[in-house]
C-alpha positions in Angstrom: -158.1 -27.9 -55.2 -156.1 -24.9 -56.3 -157.9 -21.7 -57.2 -158.3 -21.2 -61.0 -155.6 -18.8 -62.2 -157.9 -16.5 -64.3 -155.9 -13.4 -63.5 -153.2 -14.0 -66.0 -155.8 -14.3 -68.8 -157.4 -11.0 -67.6 -154.1 -9.2 -67.5 -153.3 -10.1 -71.1 -156.5 -8.3 -72.2 -155.2 -5.0 -70.8 -151.8 -5.7 -72.5 -153.7 -6.0 -75.8 -155.4 -2.6 -75.4 -152.1 -1.0 -74.5 -150.6 -2.5 -77.6 -153.4 -1.8 -80.0 -154.6 1.7 -79.6 -152.7 3.3 -82.4 -154.8 5.5 -84.8 -157.7 6.3 -82.4 -158.2 9.9 -81.6 -157.1 11.7 -78.5 -160.6 12.9 -77.8 -161.8 9.3 -77.5 -159.1 8.5 -75.0 -159.9 11.6 -73.1 -163.6 10.7 -72.9 -163.0 7.2 -71.6 -159.9 7.9 -69.6 -161.8 9.6 -66.8 -163.1 6.3 -65.6 -159.7 4.9 -64.8 -159.1 4.5 -61.1 -155.7 5.5 -59.8 -153.4 3.9 -57.2 -150.2 4.9 -55.6 -147.9 2.1 -56.9 -144.5 3.8 -56.4 -144.9 5.6 -53.0 -141.9 5.1 -50.7 -139.9 3.1 -53.2 -136.1 3.5 -53.1 -133.0 1.7 -54.2 -134.7 0.8 -57.4 -133.1 -0.7 -60.5 -131.9 1.9 -63.0 -134.0 2.9 -65.9 -133.4 1.0 -69.1 -134.4 1.5 -72.7 -138.0 1.1 -73.7 -141.0 1.1 -71.4 -141.9 -1.5 -68.8 -145.5 -2.2 -67.5 -146.2 -4.5 -64.5 -149.7 -5.9 -65.3 -151.4 -7.5 -62.3 -154.5 -9.7 -62.3 -155.9 -9.3 -58.8 -158.3 -11.9 -57.3 -161.2 -9.7 -56.4 -164.8 -10.4 -57.6 -166.9 -7.5 -56.5 -168.0 -6.9 -60.1 -169.2 -10.4 -60.7 -172.7 -11.5 -60.0 -173.7 -14.7 -58.3 -175.2 -15.9 -61.6 -171.9 -15.2 -63.5 -170.0 -17.1 -60.8 -172.2 -20.2 -61.4 -172.2 -19.9 -65.1 -168.5 -19.5 -65.5 -167.3 -21.9 -62.8 -165.9 -19.1 -60.6 -166.5 -20.6 -57.1 -164.4 -20.1 -54.1 -163.4 -17.0 -52.1 -161.1 -14.2 -53.5 -157.6 -14.2 -51.9 -157.0 -10.4 -52.3 -153.7 -11.3 -53.9 -152.2 -11.2 -57.4 -153.4 -14.2 -59.2 -151.0 -13.4 -62.1 -148.2 -11.0 -62.9 -146.8 -10.0 -66.3 -144.0 -7.8 -67.3 -144.8 -6.1 -70.6 -141.8 -4.4 -72.2 -142.3 -2.1 -75.2 -139.1 -1.5 -77.1 -137.7 2.0 -77.5 -138.6 2.1 -81.2 -142.1 0.8 -80.3 -141.7 -2.0 -82.9 -141.7 -4.9 -80.4 -143.5 -6.0 -77.3 -142.1 -8.7 -75.0 -144.5 -10.3 -72.5 -142.9 -12.3 -69.6 -145.2 -14.2 -67.3 -144.1 -14.5 -63.7 -145.4 -17.6 -61.8 -147.7 -16.5 -59.0 -146.0 -18.9 -56.5 -142.5 -17.6 -57.2 -140.3 -17.6 -54.1 -139.2 -14.2 -53.0 -137.9 -12.5 -49.8 -140.2 -9.5 -49.3 -138.3 -6.4 -48.1 -139.2 -4.7 -44.8 -142.7 -3.2 -45.0 -145.9 -2.3 -43.1 -148.6 -4.9 -43.4 -151.6 -2.9 -44.7 -154.2 -5.3 -43.2 -152.7 -5.4 -39.7 -150.9 -2.1 -39.6 -147.8 -3.7 -38.1 -144.2 -3.4 -39.3 -142.6 -6.5 -40.7 -139.0 -7.3 -41.3 -137.8 -9.0 -44.4 -139.3 -12.5 -44.7 -139.8 -15.3 -47.3 -143.1 -15.3 -49.2 -144.7 -16.2 -52.5 -144.7 -13.2 -54.8 -148.5 -13.2 -55.1 -148.7 -12.4 -51.3 -146.9 -9.1 -51.8 -150.2 -7.5 -52.8 -151.9 -9.0 -49.7 -149.2 -7.6 -47.4 -148.5 -4.2 -49.0 -150.7 -3.6 -52.0 -149.3 -2.3 -55.4 -146.1 -0.7 -53.9 -144.9 -3.9 -52.3 -145.8 -5.8 -55.4 -143.7 -3.5 -57.5 -140.8 -3.8 -55.1 -141.0 -7.6 -55.0 -141.0 -7.9 -58.8 -138.2 -5.4 -59.2 -136.2 -7.3 -56.7 -136.7 -10.6 -58.5 -136.2 -9.3 -62.0 -133.9 -6.4 -61.7 -136.1 -4.5 -64.2 -137.2 -1.0 -63.5 -141.0 -0.8 -63.7 -142.4 2.4 -65.3 -146.1 1.8 -65.0 -148.5 -0.4 -62.9 -151.8 -1.7 -64.2 -154.3 -3.7 -62.3 -157.4 -5.4 -63.8 -160.3 -7.7 -62.8 -161.7 -10.6 -64.9 -165.2 -9.3 -65.6 -163.7 -6.9 -68.1 -161.9 -9.7 -69.8 -165.2 -11.4 -70.7 -166.9 -8.2 -71.7 -164.0 -7.1 -73.9 -164.0 -10.3 -75.8 -167.7 -10.0 -76.4 -167.4 -6.3 -77.5 -164.8 -7.2 -80.2 -167.2 -9.9 -81.5 -165.4 -13.0 -80.2 -161.9 -14.4 -80.8 -161.0 -17.3 -83.0 -158.8 -20.2 -81.7 -157.8 -23.5 -83.1 -157.0 -26.9 -81.5 -155.8 -30.2 -82.9 -158.0 -32.2 -80.5 -161.2 -31.7 -78.4 -160.6 -29.8 -75.2 -162.8 -30.6 -72.2 -162.2 -29.5 -68.6 -165.1 -29.8 -66.2 -163.4 -27.5 -63.7 -163.3 -24.5 -66.0 -166.3 -25.5 -68.1 -164.3 -25.7 -71.3 -165.8 -27.9 -74.0 -164.3 -27.3 -77.5 -164.3 -29.6 -80.5 -161.2 -30.2 -82.6 -160.6 -27.5 -85.3 -161.4 -23.8 -85.3 -163.8 -22.2 -82.8 -165.0 -18.6 -82.3 -165.1 -17.9 -78.5 -167.3 -15.5 -76.7 -166.2 -13.9 -73.4 -167.2 -16.8 -71.1 -165.8 -19.5 -73.4 -162.6 -17.5 -73.8 -162.2 -17.3 -70.0 -162.6 -21.1 -69.8 -160.1 -21.6 -72.6 -157.3 -19.6 -71.0 -157.8 -20.8 -67.4 -158.3 -24.5 -68.0 -155.5 -26.6 -66.3 -157.0 -30.1 -66.2 -156.5 -31.1 -69.9 -153.2 -33.0 -69.9 -150.3 -34.1 -67.8 -148.3 -30.9 -68.6 -151.0 -28.6 -67.4 -148.9 -25.5 -66.9 -147.2 -25.7 -70.2 -150.4 -26.5 -72.0 -152.1 -23.5 -70.4 -149.3 -21.2 -71.3 -149.5 -22.3 -74.9 -153.2 -21.6 -75.0 -152.7 -18.2 -73.4 -150.1 -17.2 -75.9 -152.3 -18.4 -78.8 -155.3 -16.5 -77.4 -153.4 -13.2 -76.8 -151.9 -13.4 -80.4 -155.5 -13.9 -81.7 -156.8 -11.0 -79.7 -154.0 -8.7 -81.0 -154.8 -9.9 -84.5 -158.4 -9.1 -84.0 -157.9 -5.7 -82.5 -155.3 -4.5 -85.0 -157.2 -5.6 -88.0 -159.4 -3.4 -90.2 -162.5 -4.2 -88.0 -160.7 -3.7 -84.7 -159.7 -0.5 -82.8 -159.2 1.5 -86.0 -162.9 1.8 -85.9 -163.6 4.8 -83.6 -166.9 3.5 -82.4 -165.5 0.1 -81.6 -162.5 1.7 -79.9 -164.8 3.7 -77.6 -166.8 0.6 -76.8 -163.8 -1.6 -76.1 -161.9 1.2 -74.3 -164.7 2.2 -72.0 -165.4 -1.5 -71.1 -161.9 -2.3 -70.2 -160.5 1.0 -68.9 -163.5 1.3 -66.6 -162.4 -1.8 -64.7 -158.7 -1.1 -64.3 -156.5 0.7 -61.8 -153.2 2.3 -62.9 -150.5 4.5 -61.4 -151.2 8.2 -61.7 -148.5 8.9 -64.3 -150.2 6.7 -66.9 -152.5 9.5 -68.0 -154.5 10.1 -71.2 -151.6 11.9 -72.8 -149.2 9.0 -72.1 -151.6 6.4 -73.5 -152.3 8.5 -76.6 -148.6 9.0 -77.3 -148.0 5.3 -76.8 -150.9 4.4 -79.1 -149.6 6.7 -81.8 -146.2 5.2 -81.6 -147.7 1.7 -81.9 -149.7 2.3 -85.0 -149.3 -0.6 -87.3 -148.5 -3.1 -84.5 -149.2 -6.7 -85.4 -149.0 -10.2 -83.8 -145.6 -10.7 -85.4 -144.4 -7.7 -83.3 -145.1 -9.4 -80.1 -143.2 -12.2 -78.3 -144.1 -14.3 -75.2 -142.1 -16.1 -72.6 -142.2 -17.3 -69.0 -139.6 -17.1 -66.4 -137.2 -20.2 -66.5 -137.9 -22.4 -63.5 -135.4 -24.7 -61.6 -137.9 -26.3 -59.2 -141.7 -26.2 -59.4 -142.0 -27.7 -55.8 -139.4 -25.8 -53.8 -140.3 -26.5 -50.2 -140.0 -23.5 -47.8 -140.9 -23.9 -44.1 -144.1 -22.1 -43.3 -144.9 -21.6 -47.0 -145.1 -25.1 -48.5 -144.3 -25.6 -52.1 -143.0 -22.6 -54.0 -141.6 -22.0 -57.5 -137.8 -21.5 -57.5 -136.4 -19.7 -60.6 -133.5 -20.9 -62.6 -131.3 -18.0 -61.4 -128.9 -17.9 -64.4 -131.7 -18.3 -67.0 -133.8 -15.6 -65.3 -130.9 -13.3 -65.1 -130.3 -13.6 -68.9 -133.9 -13.3 -69.7 -134.4 -10.0 -67.8 -131.0 -8.8 -69.0 -132.5 -8.8 -72.5 -135.5 -6.7 -71.3 -133.2 -4.2 -69.6 -131.0 -3.9 -72.7 -134.1 -3.7 -75.0 -133.2 -6.8 -76.9 -135.6 -9.4 -78.4 -136.3 -12.5 -76.3 -136.4 -14.6 -79.4 -133.4 -14.4 -81.8 -134.5 -13.2 -85.2 -134.1 -15.3 -88.3 -130.7 -14.9 -90.0 -128.6 -16.0 -87.0 -127.4 -19.5 -86.3 -130.3 -21.9 -86.4 -130.6 -25.3 -84.8 -132.0 -28.3 -86.6 -135.8 -28.6 -86.5 -135.6 -31.6 -84.2 -133.1 -29.9 -81.9 -130.3 -32.3 -82.9 -127.8 -29.6 -83.7 -126.3 -31.7 -86.4 -125.9 -35.3 -87.7 -126.3 -38.3 -85.5 -122.5 -39.0 -85.7 -121.4 -36.2 -83.4 -120.1 -37.5 -80.0 -121.1 -34.5 -77.9 -124.6 -34.7 -76.2 -127.2 -32.9 -78.2 -128.8 -29.9 -76.3 -132.6 -30.3 -76.0 -135.3 -27.9 -74.9 -137.1 -30.3 -72.5 -135.0 -32.1 -69.9 -135.1 -35.8 -70.8 -136.1 -36.8 -67.2 -139.4 -35.0 -67.8 -140.2 -37.1 -70.9 -142.0 -40.4 -70.5 -141.2 -43.0 -73.2 -142.5 -46.4 -74.2 -140.4 -48.5 -76.6 -141.8 -51.0 -79.1 -139.7 -53.3 -81.3 -141.0 -53.3 -84.9 -138.1 -55.3 -86.2 -137.1 -59.0 -86.3 -134.0 -58.3 -84.2 -134.5 -60.0 -80.8 -133.7 -57.8 -77.8 -133.4 -54.6 -79.7 -136.3 -52.9 -77.9 -134.8 -53.6 -74.4 -131.4 -52.3 -75.5 -132.9 -49.1 -76.8 -135.0 -48.7 -73.6 -131.8 -48.9 -71.6 -129.9 -46.5 -73.8 -132.7 -43.9 -73.6 -132.7 -44.4 -69.8 -129.0 -43.8 -69.6 -129.2 -40.5 -71.3 -132.0 -39.5 -68.9 -135.4 -40.3 -70.4 -138.1 -41.7 -68.1 -138.6 -45.0 -69.9 -140.9 -47.9 -69.0 -138.0 -50.2 -68.2 -139.3 -52.8 -70.6 -140.1 -53.0 -74.3 -143.0 -54.6 -76.2 -143.3 -56.1 -79.7 -145.0 -54.2 -82.4 -146.1 -54.9 -85.9 -143.3 -54.8 -88.5 -142.6 -51.2 -89.6 -140.5 -49.8 -92.4 -138.8 -47.1 -90.3 -138.4 -45.8 -86.8 -141.4 -43.6 -85.7 -142.0 -41.4 -82.6 -145.7 -41.2 -82.0 -146.8 -38.3 -79.7 -149.8 -36.1 -78.7 -149.5 -32.7 -80.3 -149.7 -31.2 -76.8 -146.3 -32.7 -76.2 -144.6 -31.5 -79.3 -141.6 -29.9 -77.5 -141.0 -33.2 -75.7 -141.2 -35.1 -79.0 -138.6 -32.8 -80.6 -136.3 -33.4 -77.6 -136.7 -37.1 -78.0 -136.1 -36.9 -81.7 -132.7 -35.4 -80.9 -131.7 -38.7 -79.3 -133.2 -40.6 -82.3 -132.3 -38.3 -85.3 -133.3 -40.9 -87.8 -136.9 -41.3 -86.4 -140.0 -39.8 -88.1 -142.3 -37.7 -85.9 -145.9 -38.7 -86.1 -148.5 -36.5 -84.1 -151.6 -38.4 -83.0 -154.3 -36.5 -81.1 -155.3 -38.0 -77.7 -152.2 -40.2 -77.7 -151.5 -39.1 -74.1 -148.5 -38.0 -72.1 -146.3 -41.0 -72.9 -144.4 -40.9 -76.2 -144.0 -44.1 -78.1 -140.9 -45.1 -80.0 -141.5 -47.9 -82.6 -138.2 -49.2 -83.8 -137.7 -49.9 -87.5 -134.8 -51.5 -89.5 -133.3 -48.0 -90.0 -132.5 -47.7 -86.3 -128.8 -47.0 -85.7 -128.1 -45.9 -82.1 -129.4 -43.6 -79.4 -127.6 -40.3 -79.3 -126.9 -38.8 -75.9 -128.8 -35.6 -75.0 -128.7 -33.0 -72.3 -130.8 -30.0 -71.3 -129.9 -26.9 -73.3 -127.6 -24.4 -71.6 -128.2 -20.7 -72.5 -124.4 -20.0 -72.4 -123.0 -23.1 -74.1 -125.7 -23.4 -76.7 -126.7 -19.8 -77.3 -130.3 -21.0 -76.7 -133.0 -19.3 -74.8 -134.2 -21.5 -72.0 -137.4 -19.4 -71.8 -138.6 -20.6 -75.2 -140.0 -17.4 -76.5 -142.5 -17.4 -79.4 -143.8 -14.6 -81.5 -147.5 -13.9 -81.9 -147.6 -14.9 -85.6 -146.2 -18.3 -84.7 -149.2 -19.2 -82.6 -152.1 -17.9 -84.7 -154.4 -20.3 -86.5 -153.2 -20.9 -90.0 
């Protein structure tokens, strides 16, 4: 069983503090800043990417548990041994005008060739060799981690921040809990998550379970990423509200809790944090955007390493190019917009419609709700020809007035991609429907439109599917 990836959730908590300190006094920062531990994250680095506009933080959640008691480990399902590696990595880019924050998650198993270095545990010199990016910390600590991420992304890192997960729980408790919403019950015995459908206010332990759960559905990584984005947006909303960090006493309590458990590079001093906080006064969830690195292969086999994550090189290049050029990851409203269902226009167009989720990743079951014999089988074959993972057979359904795509809300992106092939169909979300989407054919069915995975160059689309914080808050 894989180790729970709690580090990403912890790292986001520090990002929140960095993004939400505007308005608090310098003396408060000075009084709590003395507890920050310093690390040499940039020693010996050379041939680095050039500086870009804005400010780039590498936020690392490191798997160490020296601050967690045995009781807390049992209570919060934190068994196993720490790996002394980065359990999560995030690049946090603050725009030059300090009006936007872009958070890019880097898969911990990303394939990288580590540059020549001295193994800090063994003291021996190593030549360049293949590795997973989370192993850079094991081999060479923060400096090698920075070098590995800069090599992968081409982004110049200005500051390094490292955090453990005990502070995550304590910070959530200090701010009075965080509200999240879910369309269906969420239960995961591995993380201890047990939430009813609707809105819930989470304390620190519950929040940790919410953001680290990965055994909830068939699309565990995507589902977990959505929950992390929703949670981070909710925390930003809480901290930047009237009862958040604008309250000096609350700021001191939150700041001392979190900053007392982090390690940063020496240049991120009290003055730098204060100047940053002052510039970010008025920051809101709508000012933030979240994305993950585009992936070409989630199970890229490397001899001696096993399965790694291989990036979509062109998609990743374009993503990080936006960071370097200080451009939003998500195009702002006002530009060319694609249809809600991703169809890009009417069903009569002959060119394949670009879709967000590749059709081969979407499982489909076809039901015939019409009196036309053989229609279900023909539609199943047509969907298979354009790439969908169909059942290969069709069943008979009760008569229906129109074509309907029934899907679990957790698979909404897949549903929209399927709707591009059936632009006349109505989307019907049904909680607990499962990973397989159901197409029930009605008399309005015309034909299946061909689709293809979206191309960032041909379509002007962003393969990293960025969302802004206000899009994932509870309404």
